[in-house]
N, CA, C and O atoms as a MOPAC input file, in Angstrom:
PM7 MOZYME 1SCF
protein

 N     19.15400 1    46.57900 1   107.36900 1
 C     18.54300 1    47.72100 1   107.56200 1
 C     18.28800 1    48.37100 1   106.28800 1
 O     17.19400 1    48.58300 1   105.76500 1
 N     19.59500 1    48.69200 1   105.80800 1
 C     19.59900 1    49.45000 1   104.43400 1
 C     18.72000 1    48.88000 1   103.41900 1
 O     18.06500 1    49.68900 1   102.76200 1
 N     18.56300 1    47.44200 1   103.12900 1
 C     17.64700 1    46.99400 1   102.30300 1
 C     16.43000 1    47.39200 1   102.69900 1
 O     15.75500 1    47.87600 1   101.79100 1
 N     15.90800 1    47.34500 1   103.80100 1
 C     14.76000 1    47.85400 1   104.21400 1
 C     14.35300 1    49.09800 1   103.87400 1
 O     13.21900 1    49.36300 1   103.47600 1
 N     15.42500 1    50.03400 1   104.04700 1
 C     15.08500 1    51.43200 1   103.60800 1
 C     15.12400 1    51.67800 1   102.23100 1
 O     14.52500 1    52.65800 1   101.78900 1
 N     15.82300 1    50.83500 1   101.39800 1
 C     15.67300 1    51.08900 1   100.05800 1
 C     14.09000 1    50.34100 1    99.39900 1
 O     13.45800 1    50.78700 1    98.44100 1
 N     13.76800 1    49.26300 1   100.12900 1
 C     12.29500 1    48.93800 1    99.77500 1
 C     11.36400 1    50.04100 1   100.42300 1
 O     10.52800 1    50.44700 1    99.61500 1
 N     11.29100 1    50.63300 1   101.67300 1
 C     10.71500 1    51.45500 1   102.07200 1
 C     10.71600 1    52.77800 1   100.98600 1
 O      9.66600 1    53.37100 1   100.74200 1
 N     11.82400 1    53.11100 1   100.45600 1
 C     11.84600 1    54.22900 1    99.34200 1
 C     11.04700 1    53.91400 1    98.34700 1
 O     10.14900 1    54.68700 1    98.01200 1
 N     11.24800 1    52.76000 1    97.73900 1
 C     10.23800 1    52.29400 1    96.68500 1
 C      8.89300 1    52.23900 1    96.86400 1
 O      8.07100 1    52.52700 1    95.99300 1
 N      8.57700 1    51.78100 1    98.25900 1
 C      7.08000 1    51.69400 1    98.46700 1
 C      6.63700 1    53.27400 1    98.42400 1
 O      5.78600 1    53.63200 1    97.60900 1
 N      7.26700 1    54.24300 1    99.36400 1
 C      6.85600 1    55.34600 1    99.46000 1
 C      6.74400 1    56.15200 1    98.00300 1
 O      5.91400 1    57.05100 1    97.86500 1
 N      7.55200 1    55.79900 1    97.04100 1
 C      7.55600 1    56.60900 1    95.90500 1
 C      6.07100 1    56.07700 1    95.23900 1
 O      5.34100 1    56.84700 1    94.61500 1
 N      5.78300 1    54.81400 1    95.44300 1
 C      4.44500 1    54.09400 1    94.93000 1
 C      3.36600 1    54.94900 1    95.51100 1
 O      2.44400 1    55.44200 1    94.86200 1
 N      3.57000 1    55.08200 1    96.82000 1
 C      2.55500 1    55.77100 1    97.55000 1
 C      2.21700 1    57.03600 1    97.13400 1
 O      1.04600 1    57.41800 1    97.14600 1
 N      3.36600 1    57.89800 1    96.67300 1
 C      3.09500 1    59.36900 1    96.38200 1
 C      2.57600 1    59.28300 1    94.94200 1
 O      1.73900 1    60.14000 1    94.65700 1
 N      2.85100 1    58.56700 1    94.15100 1
 C      2.27800 1    58.39200 1    92.70500 1
 C      0.82900 1    58.11600 1    92.88800 1
 O      0.02100 1    58.81500 1    92.27600 1
 N      0.39500 1    57.09500 1    93.72800 1
 C     -1.14300 1    56.84600 1    94.09400 1
 C     -1.72000 1    57.90900 1    94.30900 1
 O     -2.89400 1    57.95900 1    93.94500 1
 N     -1.13900 1    59.08700 1    94.94600 1
 C     -1.84000 1    60.29800 1    95.16200 1
 C     -2.65000 1    60.82000 1    93.96400 1
 O     -3.80000 1    61.25700 1    94.01800 1
 N     -1.71700 1    60.68400 1    92.65800 1
 C     -2.39400 1    61.19800 1    91.82700 1
 C     -3.61100 1    60.75500 1    91.12100 1
 O     -4.02000 1    61.31200 1    90.10200 1
 N     -4.19400 1    59.71900 1    91.69100 1
 C     -5.59800 1    59.03200 1    91.32300 1
 C     -6.65600 1    59.55900 1    92.36200 1
 O     -7.85000 1    59.35800 1    92.14100 1
 N     -6.32800 1    60.09400 1    93.26300 1
 C     -7.37400 1    60.41700 1    94.26300 1
 C     -8.30400 1    61.56100 1    93.72100 1
 O     -9.38200 1    61.57600 1    94.31400 1
 N     -8.19200 1    62.36900 1    92.90500 1
 C     -8.99200 1    63.31200 1    92.55900 1
 C    -10.15500 1    62.37600 1    91.79600 1
 O    -11.35000 1    62.46800 1    92.07500 1
 N     -9.66100 1    61.54100 1    90.87500 1
 C    -10.82500 1    60.74800 1    90.08800 1
 C    -11.33600 1    59.66700 1    90.96800 1
 O    -12.55200 1    59.48100 1    90.91800 1
 N    -10.69100 1    58.97800 1    91.70000 1
 C    -11.16800 1    57.97200 1    92.57400 1
 C    -11.97600 1    58.48500 1    93.68900 1
 O    -12.96300 1    57.89800 1    94.13200 1
 N    -11.59600 1    59.42000 1    94.05300 1
 C    -12.72400 1    60.02300 1    95.25700 1
 C    -13.87700 1    61.02500 1    94.58500 1
 O    -14.82200 1    61.54400 1    95.18000 1
 N    -13.56800 1    61.13300 1    93.33900 1
 C    -14.87900 1    61.91900 1    92.76500 1
 C    -14.79100 1    63.31300 1    93.17800 1
 O    -15.81300 1    63.90700 1    93.52100 1
 N    -13.71300 1    63.85200 1    93.17400 1
 C    -13.25000 1    65.34900 1    93.77400 1
 C    -14.25500 1    66.24400 1    92.84200 1
 O    -15.08600 1    66.96600 1    93.39300 1
 N    -14.17300 1    66.18900 1    91.60900 1
 C    -14.82800 1    67.03100 1    90.86400 1
 C    -16.28500 1    67.30300 1    91.20700 1
 O    -16.62500 1    68.46500 1    91.43400 1
 N    -17.14200 1    66.33900 1    91.25800 1
 C    -18.36100 1    66.38400 1    91.98300 1
 C    -18.30500 1    66.79300 1    93.47700 1
 O    -18.88000 1    67.80500 1    93.87900 1
 N    -17.72600 1    66.12600 1    94.13400 1
 C    -17.78600 1    66.12200 1    95.52200 1
 C    -17.48400 1    67.67300 1    96.12900 1
 O    -18.24200 1    68.23400 1    96.92000 1
 N    -16.23800 1    68.25300 1    95.61000 1
 C    -15.86600 1    69.61500 1    96.12200 1
 C    -16.36100 1    70.62800 1    95.31100 1
 O    -15.88700 1    71.76300 1    95.28200 1
 N    -17.43800 1    70.18800 1    94.55900 1
 C    -17.94400 1    71.58600 1    93.71600 1
 C    -18.71700 1    72.36300 1    94.72300 1
 O    -18.73200 1    73.58400 1    94.56100 1
 N    -19.35200 1    71.86900 1    95.72100 1
 C    -20.02500 1    72.87000 1    96.69300 1
 C    -19.29500 1    73.72500 1    97.36700 1
 O    -19.88200 1    74.72500 1    97.78000 1
 N    -17.78800 1    73.56900 1    97.67300 1
 C    -17.15000 1    74.11600 1    98.37500 1
 C    -16.64100 1    75.30400 1    97.78000 1
 O    -16.56500 1    75.33700 1    96.55200 1
 N    -16.21500 1    76.45900 1    98.57300 1
 C    -15.70400 1    77.54700 1    98.29400 1
 C    -14.27700 1    77.45000 1    97.31900 1
 O    -13.36900 1    76.77700 1    97.80600 1
 N    -14.07100 1    77.97700 1    96.19800 1
 C    -12.97100 1    77.94200 1    95.46900 1
 C    -11.85100 1    77.56100 1    96.36900 1
 O    -11.32500 1    76.44800 1    96.37400 1
 N    -11.46700 1    78.73400 1    97.25900 1
 C     -9.97500 1    78.35000 1    98.06200 1
 C    -10.13400 1    77.08200 1    98.99700 1
 O     -9.07500 1    76.56400 1    99.35100 1
 N    -11.11800 1    76.60600 1    99.37300 1
 C    -11.40000 1    75.11400 1   100.08100 1
 C    -11.07600 1    73.98200 1    99.03100 1
 O    -10.39900 1    73.01100 1    99.36900 1
 N    -11.54400 1    74.11400 1    97.81900 1
 C    -11.09300 1    73.24000 1    96.86700 1
 C     -9.99500 1    73.15000 1    96.31700 1
 O     -9.55100 1    72.05600 1    95.96700 1
 N     -9.28900 1    74.38800 1    96.11900 1
 C     -8.05200 1    74.58500 1    95.87200 1
 C     -6.92600 1    74.24100 1    97.08600 1
 O     -5.76000 1    73.89300 1    96.89900 1
 N     -7.40600 1    74.38000 1    98.00500 1
 C     -6.61300 1    74.14000 1    99.16700 1
 C     -6.19100 1    72.38300 1    99.15200 1
 O     -5.08200 1    71.86200 1    99.27500 1
 N     -7.60800 1    71.72200 1    98.94400 1
 C     -7.47000 1    70.26700 1    99.05600 1
 C     -6.75000 1    69.80600 1    97.92800 1
 O     -6.21900 1    68.71800 1    98.15100 1
 N     -6.55500 1    70.24400 1    96.82900 1
 C     -5.90200 1    69.99300 1    95.73200 1
 C     -4.45200 1    70.14800 1    96.03500 1
 O     -3.70100 1    69.19200 1    95.84400 1
 N     -3.99200 1    71.31000 1    96.50600 1
 C     -2.72900 1    71.71300 1    96.60900 1
 C     -2.11300 1    71.03300 1    97.86300 1
 O     -0.98800 1    70.54700 1    97.74400 1
 N     -2.78300 1    70.95700 1    99.10200 1
 C     -2.28000 1    70.19100 1   100.09600 1
 C     -2.04200 1    68.45500 1    99.87700 1
 O     -1.27100 1    67.77200 1   100.55100 1
 N     -2.85400 1    67.99900 1    98.83900 1
 C     -2.75700 1    66.66900 1    98.47500 1
 C     -1.42200 1    66.52100 1    97.56400 1
 O     -0.65000 1    65.56300 1    97.62200 1
 N     -1.28500 1    67.72100 1    96.65900 1
 C     -0.08200 1    67.53200 1    96.09900 1
 C      1.16200 1    67.68400 1    96.70600 1
 O      2.13000 1    67.07400 1    96.25100 1
 N      1.28100 1    68.51000 1    97.79600 1
 C      2.31300 1    68.64200 1    98.55000 1
 C      2.63500 1    67.66200 1    99.50300 1
 O      3.79700 1    67.57600 1    99.89900 1
 N      1.65500 1    66.82100 1    99.97300 1
 C      1.71700 1    65.60100 1   100.71700 1
 C      2.29400 1    64.66500 1    99.98000 1
 O      3.21100 1    63.97600 1   100.42600 1
 N      1.81000 1    64.53600 1    98.74400 1
 C      2.46400 1    63.41600 1    97.70800 1
 C      3.77700 1    63.75600 1    97.27300 1
 O      4.49200 1    62.84900 1    96.84800 1
 N      4.22500 1    64.98300 1    97.31700 1
 C      5.78100 1    65.58900 1    97.02000 1
 C      6.59700 1    65.14800 1    98.14400 1
 O      7.64700 1    64.53500 1    97.95200 1
 N      6.10000 1    65.47100 1    99.47300 1
 C      6.67000 1    65.01000 1   100.44900 1
 C      7.09700 1    63.44100 1   100.65100 1
 O      8.22100 1    63.04000 1   100.95100 1
 N      6.06300 1    62.74200 1   100.44200 1
 C      6.18100 1    61.43500 1   100.47000 1
 C      7.14200 1    60.92900 1    99.40000 1
 O      7.89100 1    60.00200 1    99.71000 1
 N      7.19600 1    61.43400 1    98.19300 1
 C      7.90700 1    61.24900 1    97.21900 1
 C      9.39500 1    61.44600 1    97.39500 1
 O     10.24900 1    60.67700 1    96.95700 1
 N      9.65000 1    62.69900 1    98.17000 1
 C     11.03400 1    63.10200 1    98.33700 1
 C     11.47400 1    62.23800 1    99.38400 1
 O     12.69200 1    62.08700 1    99.47800 1
 N     10.68000 1    61.59700 1   100.24500 1
 C     11.30200 1    60.83200 1   101.61600 1
 C     11.57100 1    59.55200 1   100.93100 1
 O     12.66900 1    59.08400 1   101.22900 1
 N     10.83700 1    58.81700 1   100.04900 1
 C     10.94200 1    57.90400 1    99.23400 1
 C     12.38100 1    57.89600 1    98.49400 1
 O     13.21900 1    57.00100 1    98.60100 1
 N     12.49200 1    59.00800 1    97.76800 1
 C     13.71900 1    59.25100 1    96.96700 1
 C     15.04600 1    59.10200 1    97.79500 1
 O     16.04600 1    58.50200 1    97.40000 1
 N     14.88000 1    59.85300 1    99.22000 1
 C     15.82600 1    60.11900 1   100.18200 1
 C     16.16500 1    58.76000 1   100.57500 1
 O     17.37300 1    58.52800 1   100.59000 1
 N     15.31300 1    57.71400 1   100.92700 1
 C     15.62600 1    56.44400 1   101.33000 1
 C     16.06100 1    55.47800 1   100.56100 1
 O     16.69500 1    54.47400 1   100.88500 1
 N     15.59500 1    55.91600 1    99.23400 1
 C     16.16600 1    54.92400 1    98.35100 1
 C     17.58200 1    55.14800 1    97.49600 1
 O     18.05300 1    54.25100 1    96.79600 1
 N     18.22200 1    56.50700 1    97.64700 1
 C     19.33700 1    57.06000 1    97.03000 1
 C     20.22800 1    57.10300 1    98.04200 1
 O     21.42800 1    56.96400 1    97.80400 1
 N     19.75900 1    57.30100 1    99.30400 1
 C     20.61600 1    57.64300 1   100.44800 1
 C     20.46400 1    56.86500 1   102.01500 1
 O     20.56900 1    57.33600 1   103.14800 1
 N     20.21700 1    55.69200 1   101.60900 1
 C     19.99300 1    54.69500 1   102.70300 1
 C     21.18900 1    54.73400 1   103.44400 1
 O     21.04500 1    55.18700 1   104.58000 1
 N     22.31400 1    54.39300 1   103.13500 1
 C     23.54900 1    54.55100 1   104.08900 1
 C     23.65400 1    55.50100 1   104.69200 1
 O     23.79500 1    55.32800 1   105.90200 1
 N     23.64100 1    56.91800 1   104.18800 1
 C     23.80600 1    58.06600 1   104.93300 1
 C     22.79900 1    58.22700 1   105.78600 1
 O     23.10600 1    58.86900 1   106.79100 1
 N     21.50500 1    57.79400 1   105.71000 1
 C     20.55900 1    57.83600 1   106.84000 1
 C     20.66200 1    57.25800 1   108.00100 1
 O     20.31200 1    57.65500 1   109.11200 1
 N     21.39900 1    55.85200 1   107.51900 1
 C     21.64900 1    55.09500 1   108.80600 1
 C     22.92800 1    55.33600 1   109.54500 1
 O     23.04300 1    55.03400 1   110.73200 1
 N     23.87900 1    55.87400 1   108.85000 1
 C     25.43300 1    55.95100 1   109.44300 1
 C     25.84900 1    57.38300 1   109.78400 1
 O     26.94300 1    57.54800 1   110.32400 1
 N     24.99700 1    58.52600 1   109.48800 1
 C     25.33800 1    59.84500 1   109.71500 1
 C     24.60200 1    60.57100 1   110.81500 1
 O     23.41300 1    60.25800 1   110.88200 1
 N     24.93400 1    61.28700 1   111.51900 1
 C     24.34500 1    62.06900 1   112.59200 1
 C     23.00500 1    62.82400 1   112.11200 1
 O     21.93900 1    62.83300 1   112.72700 1
 N     23.27800 1    63.44600 1   110.90600 1
 C     22.31100 1    64.08900 1   110.15900 1
 C     21.13500 1    62.96200 1   109.58000 1
 O     19.92200 1    63.14000 1   109.68700 1
 N     21.60900 1    62.08700 1   109.11400 1
 C     20.72700 1    60.80000 1   108.75600 1
 C     19.90500 1    60.14000 1   109.78100 1
 O     18.85300 1    59.56200 1   109.50800 1
 N     20.46900 1    60.24500 1   111.13100 1
 C     19.62700 1    59.58400 1   112.26800 1
 C     18.50600 1    60.64600 1   112.62400 1
 O     17.35800 1    60.26900 1   112.85800 1
 N     18.88300 1    62.04700 1   112.66000 1
 C     18.08300 1    63.03100 1   112.73600 1
 C     16.81600 1    63.19400 1   111.73500 1
 O     15.75800 1    63.64600 1   112.17200 1
 N     16.94400 1    62.85000 1   110.51300 1
 C     16.29800 1    62.88600 1   109.45700 1
 C     15.37500 1    61.51600 1   109.60600 1
 O     14.23800 1    61.57200 1   109.13700 1
 N     15.75500 1    60.45100 1   110.15400 1
 C     14.87700 1    59.32800 1   110.47400 1
 C     14.12500 1    59.53200 1   111.65500 1
 O     13.04400 1    58.95700 1   111.78200 1
 N     14.61800 1    60.37200 1   112.64200 1
 C     13.91100 1    60.70100 1   113.66400 1
 C     12.75000 1    61.41500 1   113.13000 1
 O     11.66900 1    61.10200 1   113.62900 1
 N     12.75400 1    62.32200 1   112.20700 1
 C     11.86800 1    63.39600 1   111.98600 1
 C     10.84100 1    62.42200 1   110.99000 1
 O      9.62600 1    62.48200 1   111.18100 1
 N     11.32800 1    61.64700 1   110.06700 1
 C     10.64500 1    60.67100 1   109.47400 1
 C      9.54800 1    59.85900 1   110.56500 1
 O      8.37900 1    59.70500 1   110.21100 1
 N      9.90700 1    59.48200 1   111.57700 1
 C      9.53800 1    58.59200 1   112.66700 1
 C      8.42600 1    59.23600 1   113.23700 1
 O      7.38200 1    58.63800 1   113.49700 1
 N      8.65500 1    60.72200 1   113.49100 1
 C      7.41000 1    61.54100 1   114.19500 1
 C      6.43400 1    61.70500 1   113.13600 1
 O      5.24900 1    61.55100 1   113.43000 1
 N      6.78400 1    62.01800 1   111.85700 1
 C      5.96300 1    62.20000 1   110.56700 1
 C      5.03700 1    61.02300 1   110.73600 1
 O      3.90100 1    61.30100 1   111.11900 1
 N      5.35400 1    59.63800 1   110.49500 1
 C      4.71800 1    58.76700 1   110.35000 1
 C      3.76000 1    58.20600 1   111.79400 1
 O      2.68500 1    57.60700 1   111.81200 1
 N      4.55800 1    58.63100 1   112.83500 1
 C      3.79200 1    58.25800 1   114.15600 1
 C      2.42200 1    59.12100 1   114.15800 1
 O      1.35600 1    58.64400 1   114.54700 1
 N      2.58600 1    60.59500 1   113.62600 1
 C      1.53400 1    61.21900 1   113.57200 1
 C      0.51600 1    60.76500 1   112.72300 1
 O     -0.68400 1    60.90500 1   112.96000 1
 N      1.06100 1    60.14100 1   111.59000 1
 C     -0.03900 1    59.66800 1   110.69200 1
 C     -0.83000 1    58.31500 1   111.23300 1
 O     -1.93200 1    57.92000 1   110.85100 1
 N     -0.11200 1    57.81700 1   112.06100 1
 C     -0.75200 1    56.60000 1   112.60100 1
 C     -1.67600 1    56.87600 1   113.70100 1
 O     -2.63500 1    56.11500 1   113.83400 1
 N     -1.51100 1    57.94500 1   114.58000 1
 C     -2.41100 1    58.68200 1   115.39900 1
 C     -3.76000 1    59.05800 1   114.73300 1
 O     -4.89400 1    58.74700 1   115.09800 1
 N     -3.32700 1    59.88200 1   113.55200 1
 C     -4.55600 1    60.41300 1   112.92200 1
 C     -5.40500 1    59.12200 1   112.29600 1
 O     -6.63300 1    59.17600 1   112.35200 1
 N     -4.87400 1    58.17200 1   111.80800 1
 C     -5.65400 1    57.03600 1   111.29500 1
 C     -6.60500 1    56.72800 1   112.39800 1
 O     -7.74600 1    56.50000 1   111.99600 1
 N     -6.39400 1    56.65000 1   113.92100 1
 C     -7.30600 1    56.28500 1   114.51700 1
 C     -8.17400 1    57.26300 1   115.45400 1
 O     -9.14500 1    56.87900 1   116.10700 1
 N     -7.75500 1    58.39700 1   115.43000 1
 C     -8.19900 1    59.60600 1   115.91600 1
 C     -8.64100 1    60.83400 1   115.33000 1
 O     -9.10300 1    61.73600 1   116.02900 1
 N     -8.52700 1    60.92000 1   114.09500 1
 C     -8.83100 1    61.68700 1   113.49900 1
 C     -9.92200 1    61.41200 1   112.44600 1
 O    -10.95800 1    62.07400 1   112.40000 1
 N     -9.63500 1    60.39900 1   111.60100 1
 C    -10.50100 1    59.77300 1   110.38100 1
 C    -11.63200 1    59.02200 1   111.45200 1
 O    -11.31300 1    58.51700 1   112.52800 1
 N    -12.81300 1    59.06800 1   110.97700 1
 C    -14.03500 1    58.45400 1   111.58600 1
 C    -14.07000 1    57.08700 1   111.21300 1
 O    -13.83100 1    56.66700 1   110.08100 1
 N    -14.41300 1    56.32100 1   112.32700 1
 C    -14.53500 1    54.94200 1   112.15700 1
 C    -15.76100 1    54.41300 1   111.03900 1
 O    -15.84400 1    53.38000 1   110.37400 1
 N    -16.59100 1    55.51900 1   111.14700 1
 C    -17.79000 1    55.42900 1   109.86100 1
 C    -17.15700 1    55.24300 1   108.82800 1
 O    -17.81000 1    54.68700 1   107.94500 1
 N    -15.85900 1    55.55800 1   108.52600 1
 C    -15.45200 1    55.39100 1   107.06900 1
 C    -15.04900 1    53.94300 1   106.69200 1
 O    -14.80300 1    53.60100 1   105.53600 1
 N    -15.00500 1    53.14900 1   107.73300 1
 C    -14.74600 1    51.77100 1   107.27100 1
 C    -15.27400 1    50.68900 1   108.04500 1
 O    -15.28900 1    49.52200 1   107.65300 1
 N    -15.75000 1    51.12700 1   109.25400 1
 C    -16.73100 1    49.70400 1   110.06200 1
 C    -17.74700 1    49.52300 1   109.31500 1
 O    -18.51400 1    50.38000 1   108.87600 1
 N    -17.76800 1    47.97800 1   109.10500 1
 C    -19.07400 1    47.37100 1   108.59300 1
 C    -18.57000 1    47.24500 1   106.98000 1
 O    -19.24500 1    46.49200 1   106.27800 1
 N    -17.70600 1    47.76700 1   106.51000 1
 C    -17.39100 1    47.70800 1   105.11800 1
 C    -16.14200 1    46.93800 1   104.94600 1
 O    -15.10700 1    47.24600 1   105.53700 1
 N    -16.24000 1    45.91700 1   104.12300 1
 C    -15.10200 1    44.84400 1   104.19200 1
 C    -13.87400 1    45.34200 1   103.50500 1
 O    -12.74900 1    45.15100 1   103.96700 1
 N    -14.11900 1    46.01200 1   102.34300 1
 C    -12.74000 1    46.46100 1   101.53000 1
 C    -12.32400 1    47.68200 1   102.38500 1
 O    -11.13000 1    47.67500 1   102.68700 1
 N    -13.05900 1    48.74400 1   102.84500 1
 C    -12.33400 1    49.74800 1   103.52900 1
 C    -11.73600 1    49.35600 1   105.08800 1
 O    -10.96500 1    50.01500 1   105.78800 1
 N    -12.24000 1    48.32700 1   105.30500 1
 C    -11.90400 1    47.90400 1   106.78400 1
 C    -10.35500 1    47.35300 1   106.49200 1
 O     -9.33700 1    47.58300 1   107.14500 1
 N    -10.49200 1    46.69500 1   105.51000 1
 C     -8.91400 1    45.99700 1   105.14700 1
 C     -7.95200 1    46.89900 1   104.87100 1
 O     -6.79600 1    46.78900 1   105.27800 1
 N     -8.45500 1    48.00400 1   104.04000 1
 C     -7.53200 1    49.15300 1   103.61300 1
 C     -6.95200 1    49.58400 1   105.24500 1
 O     -5.78100 1    49.53700 1   105.62200 1
 N     -8.03200 1    49.96300 1   105.96400 1
 C     -7.69000 1    50.47900 1   107.18500 1
 C     -6.38100 1    49.76600 1   107.99800 1
 O     -5.34700 1    50.31000 1   108.38700 1
 N     -6.76900 1    48.46400 1   108.10100 1
 C     -5.84000 1    47.62200 1   108.78800 1
 C     -4.38500 1    47.54300 1   108.08300 1
 O     -3.32400 1    47.50400 1   108.70500 1
 N     -4.51400 1    47.52600 1   106.77700 1
 C     -3.22500 1    47.56000 1   106.17700 1
 C     -2.49300 1    48.77100 1   106.36300 1
 O     -1.31300 1    48.68700 1   106.70400 1
 N     -3.04600 1    49.92600 1   106.18000 1
 C     -2.43700 1    51.06000 1   106.39600 1
 C     -2.05800 1    51.39200 1   107.66400 1
 O     -1.07400 1    52.12100 1   107.79500 1
 N     -2.66400 1    50.98700 1   108.64900 1
 C     -2.34100 1    51.29000 1   109.85000 1
 C     -1.10800 1    50.53200 1   110.43900 1
 O     -0.33600 1    50.90700 1   111.32100 1
 N     -1.12200 1    49.33700 1   109.70300 1
 C      0.04100 1    48.25200 1   110.21800 1
 C      1.50100 1    48.90300 1   109.20800 1
 O      2.68300 1    48.76200 1   109.52100 1
 N      0.95900 1    49.63100 1   107.94700 1
 C      2.05900 1    50.21700 1   107.41800 1
 C      2.53600 1    51.58100 1   108.16100 1
 O      3.72600 1    51.89100 1   108.10100 1
 N      1.76700 1    52.25700 1   108.74200 1
 C      2.14400 1    53.60400 1   109.20800 1
 C      2.97500 1    53.11400 1   110.71600 1
 O      3.98900 1    53.64900 1   111.16300 1
 N      2.37800 1    52.19200 1   111.19900 1
 C      3.17700 1    51.44100 1   112.46700 1
 C      4.44900 1    51.05400 1   112.16000 1
 O      5.40500 1    51.51100 1   112.78800 1
 N      4.57700 1    50.28100 1   111.28400 1
 C      5.98800 1    49.79800 1   110.80700 1
 C      6.89900 1    51.15000 1   110.49500 1
 O      7.97300 1    51.29900 1   111.07800 1
 N      6.47200 1    51.99800 1   109.66500 1
 C      7.28800 1    52.96400 1   109.19300 1
 C      7.68900 1    53.93000 1   110.50500 1
 O      8.77700 1    54.50500 1   110.48600 1
 N      6.90600 1    54.07100 1   111.48600 1
 C      6.97500 1    54.94500 1   112.77300 1
 C      7.92200 1    54.20300 1   113.41200 1
 O      8.91200 1    54.85700 1   113.73900 1
 N      7.93600 1    52.83300 1   113.74500 1
 C      8.76700 1    52.24700 1   114.51100 1
 C     10.28700 1    52.12700 1   113.73700 1
 O     11.32700 1    52.54500 1   114.24500 1
 N     10.21300 1    51.59800 1   112.66700 1
 C     11.45400 1    51.56700 1   111.80600 1
 C     12.10100 1    52.85500 1   111.76000 1
 O     13.24600 1    52.65800 1   112.16800 1
 N     11.97300 1    53.90100 1   111.51100 1
 C     12.42600 1    55.09100 1   111.40800 1
 C     12.81400 1    55.58500 1   113.03700 1
 O     13.76700 1    56.36300 1   113.07600 1
 N     12.43200 1    55.36600 1   113.87000 1
 C     12.62800 1    55.61200 1   115.25400 1
 C     13.63100 1    54.66300 1   115.57700 1
 O     14.59800 1    55.13500 1   116.17500 1
 N     13.65300 1    53.31500 1   115.31000 1
 C     14.90100 1    52.48100 1   115.54700 1
 C     16.14000 1    53.15400 1   114.77600 1
 O     17.22400 1    53.44800 1   115.28000 1
 N     15.73500 1    53.33300 1   113.42600 1
 C     16.98700 1    53.91800 1   112.61400 1
 C     17.80900 1    55.07000 1   113.24600 1
 O     19.03700 1    55.15500 1   113.21400 1
 N     16.90000 1    55.99800 1   113.86000 1
 C     17.44400 1    57.21000 1   114.62000 1
 C     18.47200 1    56.76500 1   115.96900 1
 O     19.57500 1    57.24400 1   116.23300 1
 N     17.78900 1    55.78800 1   116.64700 1
 C     18.25900 1    55.64300 1   117.93800 1
 C     19.38900 1    54.49300 1   117.82200 1
 O     20.11800 1    54.36600 1   118.80500 1
 N     19.57800 1    53.74500 1   116.84400 1
 C     20.45700 1    52.70600 1   116.68900 1
 C     21.91400 1    53.15400 1   116.46900 1
 O     22.80100 1    52.31400 1   116.31600 1

């Protein structure tokens, strides 16, 4: 499990860094322009803090995998991570509209891949917490 946590840590760090391309990839300069300034800035700030949270999760998994698995506090942190990723999985199906991916090959593949990742992270962290 410790090796898996380190791999997850590296993966979460990469996922956090990928957030840096969101503004360009999703054309936020153009698409967010009609929004009020506060809404535009909230989108950018919240994306930054999600990326920071995911980065810190990754660093914690990479640098403190043994502590996460062996200590009471580590198990509680894993449980919290499990809740975080379970909510992310639920949002994948019940908040994001299927219109975003249905009938679109690339988007459907991405939807399936990330659904499997969110499921894996949810189950893995909960198992770490109760193990």
